[in-house]
N, CA, C, O and the ligand as a Tripos MOL2 file, in Angstrom:
@<TRIPOS>MOLECULE
protein
  253   251    64     0     0
PROTEIN
NO_CHARGES

@<TRIPOS>ATOM
      1 N         -84.0170  -13.1870   25.3430 N.3       1 MET1
      2 CA        -83.8570  -13.7030   23.9940 C.3       1 MET1
      3 C         -82.4000  -13.4960   23.5210 C.2       1 MET1
      4 O         -81.8130  -12.4180   23.6070 O.2       1 MET1
      5 N         -81.8810  -14.6110   23.0220 N.am      2 THR2
      6 CA        -80.4320  -14.5950   22.5270 C.3       2 THR2
      7 C         -80.4170  -14.8550   21.0340 C.2       2 THR2
      8 O         -80.9980  -15.7690   20.4500 O.2       2 THR2
      9 N         -79.6400  -13.8810   20.4970 N.am      3 THR3
     10 CA        -79.4660  -14.0730   19.0360 C.3       3 THR3
     11 C         -77.9530  -14.2730   18.8010 C.2       3 THR3
     12 O         -77.1000  -13.5290   19.2850 O.2       3 THR3
     13 N         -77.7060  -15.2820   18.0600 N.am      4 SER4
     14 CA        -76.2520  -15.5690   17.8500 C.3       4 SER4
     15 C         -75.8920  -14.9240   16.5490 C.2       4 SER4
     16 O         -76.5000  -15.1580   15.5040 O.2       4 SER4
     17 N         -74.8400  -14.0690   16.6580 N.am      5 VAL5
     18 CA        -74.4050  -13.4360   15.4620 C.3       5 VAL5
     19 C         -73.1290  -13.9130   15.1140 C.2       5 VAL5
     20 O         -72.2520  -13.9820   15.9760 O.2       5 VAL5
     21 N         -72.9110  -14.2710   13.8790 N.am      6 LEU6
     22 CA        -71.7480  -14.7640   13.3310 C.3       6 LEU6
     23 C         -70.6540  -13.6880   13.4130 C.2       6 LEU6
     24 O         -70.8290  -12.5760   12.9140 O.2       6 LEU6
     25 N         -69.5550  -14.0240   14.0300 N.am      7 GLU7
     26 CA        -68.5380  -12.9810   14.1940 C.3       7 GLU7
     27 C         -67.3310  -13.3310   13.3060 C.2       7 GLU7
     28 O         -67.0460  -14.5040   13.0620 O.2       7 GLU7
     29 N         -66.6440  -12.3140   12.8400 N.am      8 SER8
     30 CA        -65.4560  -12.5750   12.0290 C.3       8 SER8
     31 C         -64.3340  -11.4430   12.4290 C.2       8 SER8
     32 O         -64.5680  -10.5390   13.2310 O.2       8 SER8
     33 N         -63.2080  -11.6050   11.8190 N.am      9 ASN9
     34 CA        -62.2530  -10.5940   11.9440 C.3       9 ASN9
     35 C         -61.8760   -9.9850   10.5920 C.2       9 ASN9
     36 O         -61.7140  -10.6820    9.5900 O.2       9 ASN9
     37 N         -61.7430   -8.6560   10.6080 N.am     10 CYS10
     38 CA        -61.3310   -7.9770    9.4160 C.3      10 CYS10
     39 C         -60.0230   -8.4500    8.8920 C.2      10 CYS10
     40 O         -59.0370   -8.3740    9.6250 O.2      10 CYS10
     41 N         -59.9290   -8.9100    7.7380 N.am     11 PRO11
     42 CA        -58.6230   -9.4860    7.1860 C.3      11 PRO11
     43 C         -57.5120   -8.4670    7.1870 C.2      11 PRO11
     44 O         -56.3370   -8.8340    7.1780 O.2      11 PRO11
     45 N         -57.8470   -7.2280    7.1960 N.am     12 ASN12
     46 CA        -56.8760   -6.1210    7.0100 C.3      12 ASN12
     47 C         -56.3640   -5.7270    8.4590 C.2      12 ASN12
     48 O         -55.1550   -5.7470    8.6850 O.2      12 ASN12
     49 N         -57.2400   -5.3840    9.4060 N.am     13 CYS13
     50 CA        -56.7760   -4.8390   10.6800 C.3      13 CYS13
     51 C         -57.1370   -5.8190   11.8570 C.2      13 CYS13
     52 O         -56.8300   -5.5530   13.0200 O.2      13 CYS13
     53 N         -57.7860   -6.9370   11.5060 N.am     14 SER14
     54 CA        -58.0360   -7.9310   12.5210 C.3      14 SER14
     55 C         -59.1030   -7.5020   13.5940 C.2      14 SER14
     56 O         -59.3900   -8.2590   14.5220 O.2      14 SER14
     57 N         -59.6410   -6.3500   13.4510 N.am     15 ILE15
     58 CA        -60.7380   -5.9980   14.3180 C.3      15 ILE15
     59 C         -61.9520   -6.8900   14.2030 C.2      15 ILE15
     60 O         -62.2290   -7.4430   13.1380 O.2      15 ILE15
     61 N         -62.6430   -7.0250   15.2470 N.am     16 GLU16
     62 CA        -63.6240   -8.0250   15.2710 C.3      16 GLU16
     63 C         -64.9510   -7.3370   14.7040 C.2      16 GLU16
     64 O         -65.3270   -6.2500   15.1430 O.2      16 GLU16
     65 N         -65.5980   -7.9860   13.7640 N.am     17 ILE17
     66 CA        -66.7560   -7.5190   13.1510 C.3      17 ILE17
     67 C         -67.8950   -8.5540   13.3370 C.2      17 ILE17
     68 O         -67.6480   -9.7210   13.6430 O.2      17 ILE17
     69 N         -69.1340   -8.0930   13.1450 N.am     18 GLN18
     70 CA        -70.2440   -8.9400   13.2080 C.3      18 GLN18
     71 C         -70.8610   -9.1560   11.8380 C.2      18 GLN18
     72 O         -70.9150   -8.1740   11.0980 O.2      18 GLN18
     73 N         -71.3390  -10.3310   11.4010 N.am     19 TRP19
     74 CA        -71.8080  -10.5550   10.1960 C.3      19 TRP19
     75 C         -73.1940  -10.1050   10.0630 C.2      19 TRP19
     76 O         -74.0930  -10.9340    9.9240 O.2      19 TRP19
     77 N         -73.4280   -8.8390   10.0970 N.am     20 THR20
     78 CA        -74.6010   -8.0810    9.9990 C.3      20 THR20
     79 C         -74.5740   -6.8880    9.0140 C.2      20 THR20
     80 O         -73.5390   -6.5190    8.4590 O.2      20 THR20
     81 N         -75.7060   -6.3470    8.8480 N.am     21 ASP21
     82 CA        -75.7680   -5.2480    7.9720 C.3      21 ASP21
     83 C         -74.9360   -4.0320    8.4760 C.2      21 ASP21
     84 O         -74.6260   -3.0840    7.7550 O.2      21 ASP21
     85 N         -74.5910   -4.1650    9.8610 N.am     22 LYS22
     86 CA        -73.8400   -3.0950   10.4620 C.3      22 LYS22
     87 C         -72.5360   -2.9240    9.8220 C.2      22 LYS22
     88 O         -71.9170   -1.8610    9.8700 O.2      22 LYS22
     89 N         -72.0580   -4.1310    9.1330 N.am     23 TYR23
     90 CA        -70.7670   -4.0390    8.4590 C.3      23 TYR23
     91 C         -71.0420   -4.4030    6.8890 C.2      23 TYR23
     92 O         -70.9420   -5.5450    6.4410 O.2      23 TYR23
     93 N         -71.3450   -3.4410    6.2500 N.am     24 PRO24
     94 CA        -71.7170   -3.7580    4.7730 C.3      24 PRO24
     95 C         -70.3850   -4.2480    3.9650 C.2      24 PRO24
     96 O         -70.4850   -4.9220    2.9390 O.2      24 PRO24
     97 N         -69.3350   -3.9150    4.4250 N.am     25 GLU25
     98 CA        -68.1720   -4.2910    3.7240 C.3      25 GLU25
     99 C         -67.4730   -5.5760    4.2500 C.2      25 GLU25
    100 O         -66.3170   -5.8610    3.9370 O.2      25 GLU25
    101 N         -68.2520   -6.3370    5.0740 N.am     26 ARG26
    102 CA        -67.7880   -7.6010    5.6800 C.3      26 ARG26
    103 C         -67.2770   -8.4070    4.5380 C.2      26 ARG26
    104 O         -67.8540   -8.3250    3.4540 O.2      26 ARG26
    105 N         -66.2560   -9.1660    4.6890 N.am     27 PRO27
    106 CA        -65.5240   -9.4290    5.9970 C.3      27 PRO27
    107 C         -64.5890   -8.3040    6.4250 C.2      27 PRO27
    108 O         -63.8590   -8.3890    7.4120 O.2      27 PRO27
    109 N         -64.6530   -7.3110    5.6720 N.am     28 PHE28
    110 CA        -63.9020   -6.0530    6.1530 C.3      28 PHE28
    111 C         -64.7210   -5.2140    7.1880 C.2      28 PHE28
    112 O         -65.9520   -5.2240    7.1830 O.2      28 PHE28
    113 N         -63.9980   -4.5070    8.0540 N.am     29 CYS29
    114 CA        -64.7560   -3.6200    8.9500 C.3      29 CYS29
    115 C         -65.2290   -2.3450    8.3720 C.2      29 CYS29
    116 O         -66.1700   -1.7280    8.8740 O.2      29 CYS29
    117 N         -64.5390   -1.9080    7.2390 N.am     30 SER30
    118 CA        -64.8720   -0.7080    6.6520 C.3      30 SER30
    119 C         -64.4730   -0.6840    5.1530 C.2      30 SER30
    120 O         -63.7730   -1.5640    4.6510 O.2      30 SER30
    121 N         -64.9250    0.3000    4.5220 N.am     31 GLU31
    122 CA        -64.5180    0.3500    3.0160 C.3      31 GLU31
    123 C         -63.0730    0.6630    2.9020 C.2      31 GLU31
    124 O         -62.4090    0.3150    1.9250 O.2      31 GLU31
    125 N         -62.5640    1.3600    3.9620 N.am     32 ARG32
    126 CA        -61.1610    1.6900    3.9430 C.3      32 ARG32
    127 C         -60.2910    0.4680    3.9660 C.2      32 ARG32
    128 O         -59.3320    0.3400    3.2060 O.2      32 ARG32
    129 N         -60.6680   -0.4730    4.9040 N.am     33 CYS33
    130 CA        -59.9470   -1.6160    4.9870 C.3      33 CYS33
    131 C         -60.0960   -2.5380    3.7600 C.2      33 CYS33
    132 O         -59.1760   -3.2660    3.3870 O.2      33 CYS33
    133 N         -61.1720   -2.4820    3.2140 N.am     34 LYS34
    134 CA        -61.3600   -3.2320    1.9660 C.3      34 LYS34
    135 C         -60.4260   -2.7100    0.8110 C.2      34 LYS34
    136 O         -59.8370   -3.4930    0.0660 O.2      34 LYS34
    137 N         -60.3300   -1.4380    0.7120 N.am     35 ASN35
    138 CA        -59.4850   -0.8790   -0.1740 C.3      35 ASN35
    139 C         -57.9730   -1.1040    0.1250 C.2      35 ASN35
    140 O         -57.1520   -1.3130   -0.7670 O.2      35 ASN35
    141 N         -57.6930   -1.0480    1.3590 N.am     36 ASN36
    142 CA        -56.2620   -1.2230    1.8210 C.3      36 ASN36
    143 C         -55.8830   -2.6580    1.4190 C.2      36 ASN36
    144 O         -54.7980   -2.9040    0.8930 O.2      36 ASN36
    145 N         -56.7990   -3.5910    1.6800 N.am     37 ASP37
    146 CA        -56.4340   -4.9840    1.3990 C.3      37 ASP37
    147 C         -56.2500   -5.1220   -0.0900 C.2      37 ASP37
    148 O         -55.3310   -5.7830   -0.5730 O.2      37 ASP37
    149 N         -57.0620   -4.5410   -0.7350 N.am     38 PHE38
    150 CA        -56.9290   -4.6320   -2.2500 C.3      38 PHE38
    151 C         -55.5630   -4.0570   -2.7490 C.2      38 PHE38
    152 O         -54.8600   -4.6510   -3.5660 O.2      38 PHE38
    153 N         -55.2720   -2.9470   -2.2360 N.am     39 ILE39
    154 CA        -54.0090   -2.3170   -2.5820 C.3      39 ILE39
    155 C         -52.8110   -3.1980   -2.2000 C.2      39 ILE39
    156 O         -51.8480   -3.3430   -2.9530 O.2      39 ILE39
    157 N         -52.9110   -3.7610   -1.0350 N.am     40 GLY40
    158 CA        -51.7630   -4.6080   -0.6180 C.3      40 GLY40
    159 C         -51.7230   -5.8910   -1.5290 C.2      40 GLY40
    160 O         -50.6510   -6.3780   -1.8870 O.2      40 GLY40
    161 N         -52.8700   -6.3820   -1.8650 N.am     41 TRP41
    162 CA        -52.8910   -7.5460   -2.7720 C.3      41 TRP41
    163 C         -52.3120   -7.1900   -4.1120 C.2      41 TRP41
    164 O         -51.5710   -7.9830   -4.6900 O.2      41 TRP41
    165 N         -52.6340   -5.9950   -4.6360 N.am     42 ALA42
    166 CA        -52.1430   -5.5600   -5.9080 C.3      42 ALA42
    167 C         -50.6510   -5.3930   -5.8550 C.2      42 ALA42
    168 O         -49.9720   -5.7260   -6.8260 O.2      42 ALA42
    169 N         -50.1170   -4.9020   -4.7860 N.am     43 ASN43
    170 CA        -48.7250   -4.7200   -4.6580 C.3      43 ASN43
    171 C         -48.0500   -6.0000   -4.6890 C.2      43 ASN43
    172 O         -47.0300   -6.1380   -5.3630 O.2      43 ASN43
    173 N         -48.5590   -6.9730   -3.9890 N.am     44 GLU44
    174 CA        -47.8990   -8.3610   -4.0050 C.3      44 GLU44
    175 C         -47.9200   -8.8540   -5.3390 C.2      44 GLU44
    176 O         -46.9080   -9.4280   -5.7400 O.2      44 GLU44
    177 N         -48.9790   -8.7180   -6.1570 N.am     45 GLU45
    178 CA        -48.9460   -9.0910   -7.5430 C.3      45 GLU45
    179 C         -47.8700   -8.4420   -8.3080 C.2      45 GLU45
    180 O         -47.1560   -9.1000   -9.0640 O.2      45 GLU45
    181 N         -47.7350   -7.2460   -8.1500 N.am     46 LYS46
    182 CA        -46.6470   -6.5250   -8.8870 C.3      46 LYS46
    183 C         -45.2910   -7.0750   -8.4070 C.2      46 LYS46
    184 O         -44.4310   -7.2590   -9.2690 O.2      46 LYS46
    185 N         -45.0050   -7.3610   -7.1000 N.am     47 LYS47
    186 CA        -43.7310   -7.8200   -6.6620 C.3      47 LYS47
    187 C         -43.4570   -9.1890   -7.3750 C.2      47 LYS47
    188 O         -42.3700   -9.4330   -7.8970 O.2      47 LYS47
    189 N         -44.5070  -10.0660   -7.3660 N.am     48 ILE48
    190 CA        -44.2960  -11.3860   -7.9460 C.3      48 ILE48
    191 C         -44.0820  -11.3200   -9.4500 C.2      48 ILE48
    192 O         -43.3040  -12.0840  -10.0220 O.2      48 ILE48
    193 N         -44.8320  -10.3360  -10.1080 N.am     49 ALA49
    194 CA        -44.6610  -10.3460  -11.5690 C.3      49 ALA49
    195 C         -43.3650   -9.6330  -11.9590 C.2      49 ALA49
    196 O         -42.6930  -10.0250  -12.9130 O.2      49 ALA49
    197 N         -43.0310   -8.6040  -11.2240 N.am     50 GLY50
    198 CA        -41.7200   -7.8680  -11.5700 C.3      50 GLY50
    199 C         -40.4940   -8.4210  -10.8630 C.2      50 GLY50
    200 O         -39.8920   -7.7860   -9.9970 O.2      50 GLY50
    201 N         -40.1540   -9.6420  -11.2780 N.am     51 ASN51
    202 CA        -38.9230  -10.2110  -10.5870 C.3      51 ASN51
    203 C         -37.7340   -9.3700  -10.8180 C.2      51 ASN51
    204 O         -36.9000   -9.2940   -9.9150 O.2      51 ASN51
    205 N         -37.5490   -8.6900  -11.9920 N.am     52 SER52
    206 CA        -36.3790   -7.9520  -12.3010 C.3      52 SER52
    207 C         -36.3030   -6.6220  -11.3030 C.2      52 SER52
    208 O         -35.2180   -6.0830  -11.0820 O.2      52 SER52
    209 N         -37.4120   -6.1910  -10.7810 N.am     53 SER53
    210 CA        -37.2890   -5.0570   -9.9350 C.3      53 SER53
    211 C         -36.8180   -5.3750   -8.4990 C.2      53 SER53
    212 O         -36.5880   -4.4850   -7.6810 O.2      53 SER53
    213 N         -36.6890   -6.6740   -8.2420 N.am     54 TYR54
    214 CA        -36.3340   -7.0400   -6.8860 C.3      54 TYR54
    215 C         -34.9070   -6.5100   -6.4540 C.2      54 TYR54
    216 O         -34.6510   -6.1250   -5.3130 O.2      54 TYR54
    217 N         -34.0350   -6.5360   -7.4760 N.am     55 GLU55
    218 CA        -32.7200   -5.9810   -7.1690 C.3      55 GLU55
    219 C         -32.7660   -4.4400   -6.9070 C.2      55 GLU55
    220 O         -32.0440   -3.9160   -6.0590 O.2      55 GLU55
    221 N         -33.5900   -3.7890   -7.6230 N.am     56 ASP56
    222 CA        -33.6740   -2.3670   -7.4760 C.3      56 ASP56
    223 C         -34.1720   -2.0320   -6.0850 C.2      56 ASP56
    224 O         -33.6320   -1.1590   -5.4060 O.2      56 ASP56
    225 N         -35.2290   -2.7540   -5.6650 N.am     57 VAL57
    226 CA        -35.7090   -2.5330   -4.2770 C.3      57 VAL57
    227 C         -34.6070   -2.7800   -3.3280 C.2      57 VAL57
    228 O         -34.4510   -2.0250   -2.3680 O.2      57 VAL57
    229 N         -33.8240   -3.8010   -3.5390 N.am     58 PHE58
    230 CA        -32.8510   -4.3230   -2.5500 C.3      58 PHE58
    231 C         -31.8090   -3.1650   -2.4640 C.2      58 PHE58
    232 O         -31.4760   -2.7830   -1.3420 O.2      58 PHE58
    233 N         -31.2970   -2.6080   -3.5260 N.am     59 SER59
    234 CA        -30.2300   -1.6240   -3.4890 C.3      59 SER59
    235 C         -30.7720   -0.3070   -3.0030 C.2      59 SER59
    236 O         -29.9520    0.4690   -2.5140 O.2      59 SER59
    237 N         -32.0290    0.0570   -3.0650 N.am     60 GLU60
    238 CA        -32.7140    1.1960   -2.5750 C.3      60 GLU60
    239 C         -32.6650    1.2750   -1.0920 C.2      60 GLU60
    240 O         -32.5750    2.3370   -0.4750 O.2      60 GLU60
    241 N         -32.7300    0.1000   -0.5540 N.am     61 ASP61
    242 CA        -32.6790    0.0240    0.8930 C.3      61 ASP61
    243 C         -31.3090    0.4650    1.4220 C.2      61 ASP61
    244 O         -31.2300    0.9630    2.5450 O.2      61 ASP61
    245 N         -30.2990    0.3090    0.7000 N.am     62 GLY62
    246 CA        -28.9790    0.7490    1.0100 C.3      62 GLY62
    247 C         -28.3860   -0.1290    2.1360 C.2      62 GLY62
    248 O         -27.5660    0.3160    2.9390 O.2      62 GLY62
    249 N         -28.8410   -1.3950    2.1510 N.am     63 GLU63
    250 CA        -28.2840   -2.3590    3.1680 C.3      63 GLU63
    251 C         -26.9900   -3.0000    2.6000 C.2      63 GLU63
    252 O         -26.3650   -3.8230    3.2670 O.2      63 GLU63
    253 ZN        -60.4600   -3.3230    9.2470 Zn       64 ZN64
@<TRIPOS>BOND
     1     1     2 1
     2     2     3 1
     3     3     4 2
     4     3     5 am
     5     5     6 1
     6     6     7 1
     7     7     8 2
     8     7     9 am
     9     9    10 1
    10    10    11 1
    11    11    12 2
    12    11    13 am
    13    13    14 1
    14    14    15 1
    15    15    16 2
    16    15    17 am
    17    17    18 1
    18    18    19 1
    19    19    20 2
    20    19    21 am
    21    21    22 1
    22    22    23 1
    23    23    24 2
    24    23    25 am
    25    25    26 1
    26    26    27 1
    27    27    28 2
    28    27    29 am
    29    29    30 1
    30    30    31 1
    31    31    32 2
    32    31    33 am
    33    33    34 1
    34    34    35 1
    35    35    36 2
    36    35    37 am
    37    37    38 1
    38    38    39 1
    39    39    40 2
    40    39    41 am
    41    41    42 1
    42    42    43 1
    43    43    44 2
    44    43    45 am
    45    45    46 1
    46    46    47 1
    47    47    48 2
    48    47    49 am
    49    49    50 1
    50    50    51 1
    51    51    52 2
    52    51    53 am
    53    53    54 1
    54    54    55 1
    55    55    56 2
    56    55    57 am
    57    57    58 1
    58    58    59 1
    59    59    60 2
    60    59    61 am
    61    61    62 1
    62    62    63 1
    63    63    64 2
    64    63    65 am
    65    65    66 1
    66    66    67 1
    67    67    68 2
    68    67    69 am
    69    69    70 1
    70    70    71 1
    71    71    72 2
    72    71    73 am
    73    73    74 1
    74    74    75 1
    75    75    76 2
    76    75    77 am
    77    77    78 1
    78    78    79 1
    79    79    80 2
    80    79    81 am
    81    81    82 1
    82    82    83 1
    83    83    84 2
    84    83    85 am
    85    85    86 1
    86    86    87 1
    87    87    88 2
    88    87    89 am
    89    89    90 1
    90    90    91 1
    91    91    92 2
    92    91    93 am
    93    93    94 1
    94    94    95 1
    95    95    96 2
    96    95    97 am
    97    97    98 1
    98    98    99 1
    99    99   100 2
   100    99   101 am
   101   101   102 1
   102   102   103 1
   103   103   104 2
   104   103   105 am
   105   105   106 1
   106   106   107 1
   107   107   108 2
   108   107   109 am
   109   109   110 1
   110   110   111 1
   111   111   112 2
   112   111   113 am
   113   113   114 1
   114   114   115 1
   115   115   116 2
   116   115   117 am
   117   117   118 1
   118   118   119 1
   119   119   120 2
   120   119   121 am
   121   121   122 1
   122   122   123 1
   123   123   124 2
   124   123   125 am
   125   125   126 1
   126   126   127 1
   127   127   128 2
   128   127   129 am
   129   129   130 1
   130   130   131 1
   131   131   132 2
   132   131   133 am
   133   133   134 1
   134   134   135 1
   135   135   136 2
   136   135   137 am
   137   137   138 1
   138   138   139 1
   139   139   140 2
   140   139   141 am
   141   141   142 1
   142   142   143 1
   143   143   144 2
   144   143   145 am
   145   145   146 1
   146   146   147 1
   147   147   148 2
   148   147   149 am
   149   149   150 1
   150   150   151 1
   151   151   152 2
   152   151   153 am
   153   153   154 1
   154   154   155 1
   155   155   156 2
   156   155   157 am
   157   157   158 1
   158   158   159 1
   159   159   160 2
   160   159   161 am
   161   161   162 1
   162   162   163 1
   163   163   164 2
   164   163   165 am
   165   165   166 1
   166   166   167 1
   167   167   168 2
   168   167   169 am
   169   169   170 1
   170   170   171 1
   171   171   172 2
   172   171   173 am
   173   173   174 1
   174   174   175 1
   175   175   176 2
   176   175   177 am
   177   177   178 1
   178   178   179 1
   179   179   180 2
   180   179   181 am
   181   181   182 1
   182   182   183 1
   183   183   184 2
   184   183   185 am
   185   185   186 1
   186   186   187 1
   187   187   188 2
   188   187   189 am
   189   189   190 1
   190   190   191 1
   191   191   192 2
   192   191   193 am
   193   193   194 1
   194   194   195 1
   195   195   196 2
   196   195   197 am
   197   197   198 1
   198   198   199 1
   199   199   200 2
   200   199   201 am
   201   201   202 1
   202   202   203 1
   203   203   204 2
   204   203   205 am
   205   205   206 1
   206   206   207 1
   207   207   208 2
   208   207   209 am
   209   209   210 1
   210   210   211 1
   211   211   212 2
   212   211   213 am
   213   213   214 1
   214   214   215 1
   215   215   216 2
   216   215   217 am
   217   217   218 1
   218   218   219 1
   219   219   220 2
   220   219   221 am
   221   221   222 1
   222   222   223 1
   223   223   224 2
   224   223   225 am
   225   225   226 1
   226   226   227 1
   227   227   228 2
   228   227   229 am
   229   229   230 1
   230   230   231 1
   231   231   232 2
   232   231   233 am
   233   233   234 1
   234   234   235 1
   235   235   236 2
   236   235   237 am
   237   237   238 1
   238   238   239 1
   239   239   240 2
   240   239   241 am
   241   241   242 1
   242   242   243 1
   243   243   244 2
   244   243   245 am
   245   245   246 1
   246   246   247 1
   247   247   248 2
   248   247   249 am
   249   249   250 1
   250   250   251 1
   251   251   252 2
@<TRIPOS>SUBSTRUCTURE
     1 MET1         2 RESIDUE 1 A MET
     2 THR2         6 RESIDUE 1 A THR
     3 THR3        10 RESIDUE 1 A THR
     4 SER4        14 RESIDUE 1 A SER
     5 VAL5        18 RESIDUE 1 A VAL
     6 LEU6        22 RESIDUE 1 A LEU
     7 GLU7        26 RESIDUE 1 A GLU
     8 SER8        30 RESIDUE 1 A SER
     9 ASN9        34 RESIDUE 1 A ASN
    10 CYS10       38 RESIDUE 1 A CYS
    11 PRO11       42 RESIDUE 1 A PRO
    12 ASN12       46 RESIDUE 1 A ASN
    13 CYS13       50 RESIDUE 1 A CYS
    14 SER14       54 RESIDUE 1 A SER
    15 ILE15       58 RESIDUE 1 A ILE
    16 GLU16       62 RESIDUE 1 A GLU
    17 ILE17       66 RESIDUE 1 A ILE
    18 GLN18       70 RESIDUE 1 A GLN
    19 TRP19       74 RESIDUE 1 A TRP
    20 THR20       78 RESIDUE 1 A THR
    21 ASP21       82 RESIDUE 1 A ASP
    22 LYS22       86 RESIDUE 1 A LYS
    23 TYR23       90 RESIDUE 1 A TYR
    24 PRO24       94 RESIDUE 1 A PRO
    25 GLU25       98 RESIDUE 1 A GLU
    26 ARG26      102 RESIDUE 1 A ARG
    27 PRO27      106 RESIDUE 1 A PRO
    28 PHE28      110 RESIDUE 1 A PHE
    29 CYS29      114 RESIDUE 1 A CYS
    30 SER30      118 RESIDUE 1 A SER
    31 GLU31      122 RESIDUE 1 A GLU
    32 ARG32      126 RESIDUE 1 A ARG
    33 CYS33      130 RESIDUE 1 A CYS
    34 LYS34      134 RESIDUE 1 A LYS
    35 ASN35      138 RESIDUE 1 A ASN
    36 ASN36      142 RESIDUE 1 A ASN
    37 ASP37      146 RESIDUE 1 A ASP
    38 PHE38      150 RESIDUE 1 A PHE
    39 ILE39      154 RESIDUE 1 A ILE
    40 GLY40      158 RESIDUE 1 A GLY
    41 TRP41      162 RESIDUE 1 A TRP
    42 ALA42      166 RESIDUE 1 A ALA
    43 ASN43      170 RESIDUE 1 A ASN
    44 GLU44      174 RESIDUE 1 A GLU
    45 GLU45      178 RESIDUE 1 A GLU
    46 LYS46      182 RESIDUE 1 A LYS
    47 LYS47      186 RESIDUE 1 A LYS
    48 ILE48      190 RESIDUE 1 A ILE
    49 ALA49      194 RESIDUE 1 A ALA
    50 GLY50      198 RESIDUE 1 A GLY
    51 ASN51      202 RESIDUE 1 A ASN
    52 SER52      206 RESIDUE 1 A SER
    53 SER53      210 RESIDUE 1 A SER
    54 TYR54      214 RESIDUE 1 A TYR
    55 GLU55      218 RESIDUE 1 A GLU
    56 ASP56      222 RESIDUE 1 A ASP
    57 VAL57      226 RESIDUE 1 A VAL
    58 PHE58      230 RESIDUE 1 A PHE
    59 SER59      234 RESIDUE 1 A SER
    60 GLU60      238 RESIDUE 1 A GLU
    61 ASP61      242 RESIDUE 1 A ASP
    62 GLY62      246 RESIDUE 1 A GLY
    63 GLU63      250 RESIDUE 1 A GLU
    64 ZN64       253 GROUP 0 **** ****
């Protein structure tokens, strides 16, 4: 008997997951990745919203 399971990749760490109850946080592999992705997304939002802080980040690098 063959069962075809839809497979996907975690958007955060790209690990392969299966579209089953084994991965309740799908498409993420775990709750941790789910949260990580959200944090990253929130940070991107901040970067885009705070254009004025771009220079601050740049000078902090000391390049
Ligand atoms: Zn993951």
